[in-house]
All heavy atoms as a GROMACS GRO file, in nm:
protein
  471
    1MET      N    1   7.951   2.112  12.438
    1MET     CA    2   8.050   2.166  12.336
    1MET      C    3   7.984   2.282  12.258
    1MET      O    4   7.875   2.288  12.237
    1MET     CB    5   8.100   2.055  12.242
    1MET     CG    6   8.190   1.953  12.303
    1MET     SD    7   8.255   1.845  12.171
    1MET     CE    8   8.418   1.856  12.222
    2SER      N    9   8.084   2.367  12.215
    2SER     CA   10   8.025   2.475  12.129
    2SER      C   11   8.024   2.433  11.996
    2SER      O   12   8.074   2.332  11.937
    2SER     CB   13   8.118   2.593  12.149
    2SER     OG   14   8.246   2.566  12.104
    3ASN      N   15   7.955   2.525  11.909
    3ASN     CA   16   7.935   2.491  11.763
    3ASN      C   17   8.019   2.598  11.687
    3ASN      O   18   8.039   2.706  11.721
    3ASN     CB   19   7.789   2.498  11.722
    3ASN     CG   20   7.720   2.374  11.772
    3ASN    OD1   21   7.771   2.268  11.797
    3ASN    ND2   22   7.595   2.398  11.819
    4LEU      N   23   8.056   2.551  11.558
    4LEU     CA   24   8.131   2.647  11.484
    4LEU      C   25   8.049   2.662  11.345
    4LEU      O   26   8.000   2.557  11.293
    4LEU     CB   27   8.272   2.586  11.440
    4LEU     CG   28   8.362   2.563  11.551
    4LEU    CD1   29   8.485   2.485  11.507
    4LEU    CD2   30   8.409   2.692  11.606
    5LYS      N   31   8.032   2.777  11.307
    5LYS     CA   32   7.966   2.820  11.177
    5LYS      C   33   8.075   2.829  11.068
    5LYS      O   34   8.175   2.926  11.091
    5LYS     CB   35   7.885   2.943  11.190
    5LYS     CG   36   7.814   2.978  11.061
    5LYS     CD   37   7.728   3.096  11.071
    5LYS     CE   38   7.662   3.131  10.949
    5LYS     NZ   39   7.589   3.265  10.956
    6ILE      N   40   8.086   2.740  10.968
    6ILE     CA   41   8.187   2.746  10.870
    6ILE      C   42   8.125   2.792  10.739
    6ILE      O   43   8.030   2.727  10.689
    6ILE     CB   44   8.240   2.607  10.854
    6ILE    CG1   45   8.290   2.549  10.991
    6ILE    CG2   46   8.359   2.604  10.762
    6ILE    CD1   47   8.299   2.399  10.997
    7THR      N   48   8.185   2.893  10.682
    7THR     CA   49   8.125   2.954  10.557
    7THR      C   50   8.253   2.936  10.446
    7THR      O   51   8.358   2.985  10.478
    7THR     CB   52   8.085   3.101  10.574
    7THR    OG1   53   8.003   3.107  10.682
    7THR    CG2   54   8.028   3.150  10.446
    8GLN      N   55   8.208   2.889  10.341
    8GLN     CA   56   8.312   2.888  10.220
    8GLN      C   57   8.316   3.032  10.159
    8GLN      O   58   8.205   3.083  10.124
    8GLN     CB   59   8.262   2.787  10.110
    8GLN     CG   60   8.356   2.780  10.003
    8GLN     CD   61   8.323   2.660   9.893
    8GLN    OE1   62   8.234   2.584   9.926
    8GLN    NE2   63   8.398   2.663   9.798
    9THR      N   64   8.425   3.083  10.152
    9THR     CA   65   8.451   3.218  10.108
    9THR      C   66   8.523   3.218   9.968
    9THR      O   67   8.518   3.320   9.901
    9THR     CB   68   8.536   3.298  10.200
    9THR    OG1   69   8.658   3.240  10.223
    9THR    CG2   70   8.462   3.321  10.327
   10LYS      N   71   8.590   3.112   9.930
   10LYS     CA   72   8.666   3.114   9.803
   10LYS      C   73   8.631   2.982   9.718
   10LYS      O   74   8.596   2.887   9.781
   10LYS     CB   75   8.812   3.125   9.836
   10LYS     CG   76   8.856   3.251   9.892
   10LYS     CD   77   9.009   3.261   9.901
   10LYS     CE   78   9.044   3.398   9.957
   10LYS     NZ   79   9.180   3.414   9.969
   11SER      N   80   8.671   2.981   9.594
   11SER     CA   81   8.637   2.877   9.501
   11SER      C   82   8.747   2.772   9.519
   11SER      O   83   8.860   2.792   9.571
   11SER     CB   84   8.651   2.929   9.362
   11SER     OG   85   8.651   2.818   9.266
   12VAL      N   86   8.706   2.645   9.499
   12VAL     CA   87   8.804   2.532   9.498
   12VAL      C   88   8.874   2.512   9.364
   12VAL      O   89   8.951   2.414   9.360
   12VAL     CB   90   8.729   2.399   9.541
   12VAL    CG1   91   8.673   2.417   9.687
   12VAL    CG2   92   8.622   2.374   9.451
   13ILE      N   93   8.842   2.588   9.268
   13ILE     CA   94   8.908   2.579   9.140
   13ILE      C   95   9.057   2.598   9.162
   13ILE      O   96   9.101   2.693   9.228
   13ILE     CB   97   8.860   2.675   9.032
   13ILE    CG1   98   8.710   2.639   9.006
   13ILE    CG2   99   8.936   2.672   8.916
   13ILE    CD1  100   8.644   2.746   8.911
   14SER      N  101   9.138   2.508   9.106
   14SER     CA  102   9.284   2.527   9.110
   14SER      C  103   9.341   2.480   9.243
   14SER      O  104   9.466   2.505   9.284
   14SER     CB  105   9.353   2.661   9.074
   14SER     OG  106   9.324   2.758   9.169
   15GLU      N  107   9.256   2.417   9.333
   15GLU     CA  108   9.306   2.367   9.456
   15GLU      C  109   9.328   2.231   9.441
   15GLU      O  110   9.286   2.158   9.364
   15GLU     CB  111   9.196   2.400   9.570
   15GLU     CG  112   9.173   2.541   9.594
   15GLU     CD  113   9.294   2.618   9.647
   15GLU    OE1  114   9.380   2.564   9.710
   15GLU    OE2  115   9.305   2.742   9.625
   16LYS      N  116   9.407   2.161   9.551
   16LYS     CA  117   9.437   2.028   9.545
   16LYS      C  118   9.307   1.942   9.562
   16LYS      O  119   9.220   1.984   9.635
   16LYS     CB  120   9.542   1.994   9.655
   16LYS     CG  121   9.666   2.050   9.626
   16LYS     CD  122   9.767   2.020   9.730
   16LYS     CE  123   9.899   2.093   9.706
   16LYS     NZ  124   9.997   2.074   9.816
   17GLN      N  125   9.315   1.818   9.524
   17GLN     CA  126   9.200   1.732   9.531
   17GLN      C  127   9.164   1.708   9.687
   17GLN      O  128   9.039   1.698   9.717
   17GLN     CB  129   9.219   1.602   9.457
   17GLN     CG  130   9.107   1.505   9.454
   17GLN     CD  131   8.982   1.562   9.375
   17GLN    OE1  132   9.006   1.624   9.279
   17GLN    NE2  133   8.870   1.547   9.432
   18ASN      N  134   9.260   1.686   9.765
   18ASN     CA  135   9.225   1.666   9.902
   18ASN      C  136   9.158   1.772   9.980
   18ASN      O  137   9.075   1.753  10.067
   18ASN     CB  138   9.352   1.627  10.002
   18ASN     CG  139   9.450   1.734  10.010
   18ASN    OD1  140   9.473   1.820   9.919
   18ASN    ND2  141   9.499   1.742  10.125
   19GLN      N  142   9.181   1.900   9.927
   19GLN     CA  143   9.112   2.016   9.978
   19GLN      C  144   8.972   2.024   9.932
   19GLN      O  145   8.880   2.056  10.009
   19GLN     CB  146   9.190   2.149   9.949
   19GLN     CG  147   9.317   2.153  10.012
   19GLN     CD  148   9.409   2.267   9.962
   19GLN    OE1  149   9.378   2.337   9.869
   19GLN    NE2  150   9.527   2.284  10.028
   20ARG      N  151   8.953   1.989   9.802
   20ARG     CA  152   8.818   1.968   9.749
   20ARG      C  153   8.736   1.880   9.826
   20ARG      O  154   8.609   1.892   9.864
   20ARG     CB  155   8.821   1.935   9.597
   20ARG     CG  156   8.881   2.048   9.522
   20ARG     CD  157   8.884   1.999   9.375
   20ARG     NE  158   8.962   2.078   9.287
   20ARG     CZ  159   8.949   2.085   9.164
   20ARG    NH1  160   8.867   1.996   9.093
   20ARG    NH2  161   9.024   2.164   9.083
   21ASP      N  162   8.801   1.756   9.855
   21ASP     CA  163   8.728   1.645   9.928
   21ASP      C  164   8.698   1.693  10.061
   21ASP      O  165   8.588   1.662  10.125
   21ASP     CB  166   8.813   1.524   9.936
   21ASP     CG  167   8.835   1.464   9.788
   21ASP    OD1  168   8.747   1.493   9.708
   21ASP    OD2  169   8.920   1.385   9.774
   22THR      N  170   8.785   1.770  10.136
   22THR     CA  171   8.762   1.818  10.279
   22THR      C  172   8.636   1.904  10.278
   22THR      O  173   8.557   1.900  10.369
   22THR     CB  174   8.890   1.879  10.325
   22THR    OG1  175   8.999   1.784  10.316
   22THR    CG2  176   8.872   1.926  10.466
   23LEU      N  177   8.636   1.992  10.186
   23LEU     CA  178   8.512   2.091  10.181
   23LEU      C  179   8.394   2.010  10.164
   23LEU      O  180   8.292   2.030  10.224
   23LEU     CB  181   8.531   2.187  10.073
   23LEU     CG  182   8.627   2.303  10.094
   23LEU    CD1  183   8.637   2.401   9.979
   23LEU    CD2  184   8.571   2.387  10.222
   24ARG      N  185   8.396   1.912  10.073
   24ARG     CA  186   8.266   1.829  10.055
   24ARG      C  187   8.234   1.750  10.182
   24ARG      O  188   8.123   1.742  10.207
   24ARG     CB  189   8.296   1.738   9.940
   24ARG     CG  190   8.179   1.647   9.890
   24ARG     CD  191   8.064   1.738   9.850
   24ARG     NE  192   8.086   1.820   9.742
   24ARG     CZ  193   8.034   1.818   9.624
   24ARG    NH1  194   7.930   1.723   9.601
   24ARG    NH2  195   8.056   1.902   9.529
   25THR      N  196   8.330   1.711  10.251
   25THR     CA  197   8.298   1.629  10.374
   25THR      C  198   8.247   1.712  10.482
   25THR      O  199   8.157   1.684  10.555
   25THR     CB  200   8.440   1.568  10.429
   25THR    OG1  201   8.494   1.473  10.326
   25THR    CG2  202   8.412   1.487  10.559
   26LEU      N  203   8.294   1.838  10.489
   26LEU     CA  204   8.228   1.941  10.562
   26LEU      C  205   8.099   1.975  10.529
   26LEU      O  206   8.021   2.030  10.620
   26LEU     CB  207   8.313   2.063  10.587
   26LEU     CG  208   8.453   2.054  10.660
   26LEU    CD1  209   8.534   2.181  10.629
   26LEU    CD2  210   8.421   2.045  10.805
   27GLY      N  211   8.055   1.952  10.411
   27GLY     CA  212   7.919   1.974  10.369
   27GLY      C  213   7.905   2.101  10.282
   27GLY      O  214   7.804   2.152  10.262
   28LEU      N  215   8.012   2.161  10.231
   28LEU     CA  216   8.012   2.273  10.160
   28LEU      C  217   8.032   2.258  10.015
   28LEU      O  218   8.121   2.170   9.973
   28LEU     CB  219   8.132   2.368  10.208
   28LEU     CG  220   8.126   2.414  10.349
   28LEU    CD1  221   8.257   2.487  10.390
   28LEU    CD2  222   8.010   2.510  10.379
   29LYS      N  223   7.937   2.319   9.931
   29LYS     CA  224   7.946   2.290   9.787
   29LYS      C  225   7.963   2.423   9.706
   29LYS      O  226   8.008   2.413   9.592
   29LYS     CB  227   7.819   2.231   9.737
   29LYS     CG  228   7.803   2.085   9.808
   29LYS     CD  229   7.672   2.022   9.770
   29LYS     CE  230   7.646   1.901   9.834
   29LYS     NZ  231   7.516   1.845   9.810
   30LYS      N  232   7.915   2.539   9.770
   30LYS     CA  233   7.919   2.662   9.687
   30LYS      C  234   7.974   2.774   9.769
   30LYS      O  235   7.970   2.768   9.902
   30LYS     CB  236   7.766   2.698   9.657
   30LYS     CG  237   7.707   2.605   9.571
   30LYS     CD  238   7.558   2.666   9.543
   30LYS     CE  239   7.484   2.564   9.458
   30LYS     NZ  240   7.352   2.618   9.422
   31ILE      N  241   8.021   2.871   9.709
   31ILE     CA  242   8.076   2.992   9.777
   31ILE      C  243   7.954   3.055   9.852
   31ILE      O  244   7.851   3.072   9.798
   31ILE     CB  245   8.140   3.089   9.678
   31ILE    CG1  246   8.268   3.021   9.615
   31ILE    CG2  247   8.174   3.214   9.747
   31ILE    CD1  248   8.319   3.104   9.500
   32GLY      N  249   7.985   3.098   9.973
   32GLY     CA  250   7.868   3.157  10.048
   32GLY      C  251   7.791   3.068  10.128
   32GLY      O  252   7.719   3.120  10.212
   33GLN      N  253   7.798   2.934  10.114
   33GLN     CA  254   7.716   2.836  10.183
   33GLN      C  255   7.791   2.827  10.316
   33GLN      O  256   7.899   2.824  10.335
   33GLN     CB  257   7.722   2.705  10.113
   33GLN     CG  258   7.641   2.591  10.180
   33GLN     CD  259   7.646   2.469  10.096
   33GLN    OE1  260   7.711   2.450  10.006
   33GLN    NE2  261   7.561   2.373  10.136
   34SER      N  262   7.698   2.795  10.419
   34SER     CA  263   7.739   2.789  10.563
   34SER      C  264   7.692   2.669  10.614
   34SER      O  265   7.583   2.617  10.583
   34SER     CB  266   7.688   2.904  10.643
   34SER     OG  267   7.754   3.018  10.603
   35VAL      N  268   7.762   2.595  10.700
   35VAL     CA  269   7.731   2.485  10.784
   35VAL      C  270   7.765   2.505  10.932
   35VAL      O  271   7.859   2.571  10.958
   35VAL     CB  272   7.781   2.352  10.727
   35VAL    CG1  273   7.729   2.318  10.597
   35VAL    CG2  274   7.937   2.347  10.734
   36VAL      N  275   7.687   2.436  11.018
   36VAL     CA  276   7.717   2.440  11.161
   36VAL      C  277   7.767   2.302  11.198
   36VAL      O  278   7.698   2.198  11.188
   36VAL     CB  279   7.599   2.486  11.242
   36VAL    CG1  280   7.644   2.479  11.394
   36VAL    CG2  281   7.559   2.627  11.195
   37ARG      N  282   7.884   2.293  11.267
   37ARG     CA  283   7.936   2.171  11.304
   37ARG      C  284   7.997   2.188  11.452
   37ARG      O  285   8.021   2.292  11.495
   37ARG     CB  286   8.067   2.135  11.218
   37ARG     CG  287   8.030   2.100  11.078
   37ARG     CD  288   7.970   1.966  11.066
   37ARG     NE  289   7.942   1.941  10.924
   37ARG     CZ  290   7.826   1.940  10.874
   37ARG    NH1  291   7.714   1.972  10.941
   37ARG    NH2  292   7.802   1.920  10.737
   38GLU      N  293   7.991   2.058  11.523
   38GLU     CA  294   8.059   2.072  11.660
   38GLU      C  295   8.202   2.100  11.660
   38GLU      O  296   8.266   2.069  11.567
   38GLU     CB  297   8.028   1.939  11.724
   38GLU     CG  298   7.885   1.913  11.776
   38GLU     CD  299   7.874   1.792  11.864
   38GLU    OE1  300   7.979   1.755  11.913
   38GLU    OE2  301   7.762   1.733  11.860
   39ASP      N  302   8.237   2.159  11.761
   39ASP     CA  303   8.377   2.192  11.792
   39ASP      C  304   8.458   2.074  11.838
   39ASP      O  305   8.482   2.036  11.957
   39ASP     CB  306   8.389   2.308  11.892
   39ASP     CG  307   8.533   2.347  11.901
   39ASP    OD1  308   8.619   2.313  11.826
   39ASP    OD2  309   8.559   2.446  11.993
   40ARG      N  310   8.489   1.977  11.728
   40ARG     CA  311   8.554   1.855  11.765
   40ARG      C  312   8.689   1.864  11.714
   40ARG      O  313   8.719   1.930  11.603
   40ARG     CB  314   8.467   1.736  11.714
   40ARG     CG  315   8.334   1.725  11.789
   40ARG     CD  316   8.254   1.615  11.728
   40ARG     NE  317   8.334   1.491  11.721
   40ARG     CZ  318   8.337   1.401  11.820
   40ARG    NH1  319   8.267   1.420  11.929
   40ARG    NH2  320   8.398   1.292  11.810
   41PRO      N  321   8.782   1.775  11.752
   41PRO     CA  322   8.920   1.766  11.695
   41PRO      C  323   8.913   1.730  11.543
   41PRO      O  324   8.997   1.787  11.469
   41PRO     CB  325   8.993   1.663  11.781
   41PRO     CG  326   8.907   1.656  11.908
   41PRO     CD  327   8.768   1.695  11.871
   42GLU      N  328   8.826   1.650  11.499
   42GLU     CA  329   8.820   1.597  11.355
   42GLU      C  330   8.790   1.720  11.276
   42GLU      O  331   8.843   1.742  11.170
   42GLU     CB  332   8.719   1.486  11.342
   42GLU     CG  333   8.755   1.362  11.420
   42GLU     CD  334   8.696   1.365  11.564
   42GLU    OE1  335   8.614   1.454  11.592
   42GLU    OE2  336   8.738   1.280  11.650
   43VAL      N  337   8.696   1.793  11.317
   43VAL     CA  338   8.630   1.910  11.244
   43VAL      C  339   8.750   2.023  11.241
   43VAL      O  340   8.774   2.079  11.136
   43VAL     CB  341   8.510   1.967  11.302
   43VAL    CG1  342   8.460   2.096  11.237
   43VAL    CG2  343   8.402   1.854  11.298
   44LEU      N  344   8.820   2.050  11.363
   44LEU     CA  345   8.923   2.147  11.354
   44LEU      C  346   9.033   2.111  11.264
   44LEU      O  347   9.087   2.191  11.195
   44LEU     CB  348   8.969   2.160  11.506
   44LEU     CG  349   8.869   2.217  11.603
   44LEU    CD1  350   8.936   2.216  11.745
   44LEU    CD2  351   8.827   2.361  11.564
   45GLY      N  352   9.067   1.968  11.256
   45GLY     CA  353   9.166   1.935  11.148
   45GLY      C  354   9.125   1.959  11.017
   45GLY      O  355   9.202   2.000  10.930
   46MET      N  356   8.992   1.938  10.973
   46MET     CA  357   8.958   1.963  10.844
   46MET      C  358   8.952   2.112  10.820
   46MET      O  359   8.991   2.158  10.708
   46MET     CB  360   8.811   1.913  10.830
   46MET     CG  361   8.795   1.767  10.822
   46MET     SD  362   8.637   1.696  10.770
   46MET     CE  363   8.567   1.681  10.929
   47ILE      N  364   8.909   2.206  10.919
   47ILE     CA  365   8.919   2.348  10.895
   47ILE      C  366   9.060   2.390  10.871
   47ILE      O  367   9.094   2.475  10.790
   47ILE     CB  368   8.863   2.414  11.022
   47ILE    CG1  369   8.704   2.386  11.026
   47ILE    CG2  370   8.893   2.558  11.024
   47ILE    CD1  371   8.639   2.425  11.160
   48ARG      N  372   9.160   2.327  10.944
   48ARG     CA  373   9.295   2.369  10.930
   48ARG      C  374   9.336   2.334  10.788
   48ARG      O  375   9.425   2.413  10.726
   48ARG     CB  376   9.378   2.286  11.039
   48ARG     CG  377   9.522   2.345  11.042
   48ARG     CD  378   9.603   2.286  11.151
   48ARG     NE  379   9.530   2.291  11.281
   48ARG     CZ  380   9.494   2.185  11.350
   48ARG    NH1  381   9.511   2.060  11.306
   48ARG    NH2  382   9.438   2.192  11.477
   49THR      N  383   9.302   2.232  10.726
   49THR     CA  384   9.331   2.196  10.594
   49THR      C  385   9.282   2.302  10.492
   49THR      O  386   9.358   2.317  10.392
   49THR     CB  387   9.268   2.060  10.550
   49THR    OG1  388   9.330   1.959  10.650
   49THR    CG2  389   9.308   2.013  10.418
   50VAL      N  390   9.167   2.351  10.510
   50VAL     CA  391   9.111   2.442  10.412
   50VAL      C  392   9.092   2.586  10.473
   50VAL      O  393   8.994   2.663  10.438
   50VAL     CB  394   8.978   2.387  10.358
   50VAL    CG1  395   8.990   2.259  10.284
   50VAL    CG2  396   8.875   2.372  10.470
   51ALA      N  397   9.174   2.617  10.560
   51ALA     CA  398   9.162   2.749  10.633
   51ALA      C  399   9.156   2.872  10.540
   51ALA      O  400   9.096   2.973  10.564
   51ALA     CB  401   9.274   2.777  10.738
   52HIS      N  402   9.233   2.847  10.427
   52HIS     CA  403   9.243   2.974  10.336
   52HIS      C  404   9.119   2.987  10.246
   52HIS      O  405   9.105   3.069  10.172
   52HIS     CB  406   9.361   2.952  10.245
   52HIS     CG  407   9.370   2.828  10.167
   52HIS    ND1  408   9.384   2.701  10.223
   52HIS    CD2  409   9.359   2.811  10.030
   52HIS    CE1  410   9.388   2.609  10.132
   52HIS    NE2  411   9.371   2.665  10.018
   53LEU      N  412   9.027   2.887  10.259
   53LEU     CA  413   8.904   2.883  10.168
   53LEU      C  414   8.766   2.908  10.251
   53LEU      O  415   8.680   2.931  10.197
   53LEU     CB  416   8.892   2.744  10.104
   53LEU     CG  417   8.986   2.699  10.004
   53LEU    CD1  418   8.974   2.560   9.963
   53LEU    CD2  419   9.011   2.792   9.892
   54VAL      N  420   8.787   2.913  10.386
   54VAL     CA  421   8.665   2.919  10.464
   54VAL      C  422   8.675   3.037  10.581
   54VAL      O  423   8.788   3.080  10.602
   54VAL     CB  424   8.630   2.790  10.535
   54VAL    CG1  425   8.601   2.682  10.429
   54VAL    CG2  426   8.743   2.744  10.630
   55ALA      N  427   8.566   3.082  10.622
   55ALA     CA  428   8.576   3.170  10.740
   55ALA      C  429   8.495   3.090  10.852
   55ALA      O  430   8.398   3.030  10.837
   55ALA     CB  431   8.494   3.298  10.701
   56VAL      N  432   8.541   3.103  10.979
   56VAL     CA  433   8.493   3.031  11.094
   56VAL      C  434   8.449   3.120  11.193
   56VAL      O  435   8.522   3.211  11.227
   56VAL     CB  436   8.591   2.923  11.130
   56VAL    CG1  437   8.544   2.850  11.250
   56VAL    CG2  438   8.647   2.827  11.029
   57GLU      N  439   8.334   3.096  11.252
   57GLU     CA  440   8.297   3.175  11.362
   57GLU      C  441   8.226   3.089  11.469
   57GLU      O  442   8.171   2.993  11.426
   57GLU     CB  443   8.200   3.290  11.328
   57GLU     CG  444   8.081   3.262  11.251
   57GLU     CD  445   8.015   3.381  11.201
   57GLU    OE1  446   8.038   3.418  11.088
   57GLU    OE2  447   7.918   3.434  11.262
   58GLU      N  448   8.233   3.115  11.604
   58GLU     CA  449   8.182   3.032  11.696
   58GLU      C  450   8.036   3.086  11.723
   58GLU      O  451   8.006   3.202  11.734
   58GLU     CB  452   8.257   3.046  11.832
   58GLU     CG  453   8.230   2.950  11.933
   58GLU     CD  454   8.317   2.951  12.056
   58GLU    OE1  455   8.435   2.989  12.031
   58GLU    OE2  456   8.281   2.917  12.152
   59VAL      N  457   7.936   2.992  11.728
   59VAL     CA  458   7.794   3.024  11.769
   59VAL      C  459   7.755   2.935  11.887
   59VAL      O  460   7.823   2.826  11.912
   59VAL     CB  461   7.703   2.988  11.647
   59VAL    CG1  462   7.730   3.086  11.524
   59VAL    CG2  463   7.717   2.845  11.604
   60ASP      N  464   7.641   2.982  11.938
   60ASP     CA  465   7.603   2.908  12.065
   60ASP      C  466   7.482   2.830  12.034
   60ASP      O  467   7.408   2.852  11.949
   60ASP     CB  468   7.574   3.004  12.179
   60ASP     CG  469   7.702   3.072  12.234
   60ASP    OD1  470   7.808   3.010  12.212
   60ASP    OD2  471   7.696   3.185  12.268
   0.00000   0.00000   0.00000
């Protein structure tokens, strides 16, 4: 499977609690922080929830 690099680009201030929790579950705490996760259905669902707060790119 391929990997996805997920970078938080916007603040969670004034966002819903479930979106804050989703970012924390992905491992993101600060703007500009990046994590690499496997391209799995669970991760894609989390990304869809916070798509307006993150940037996603595929890495090998």
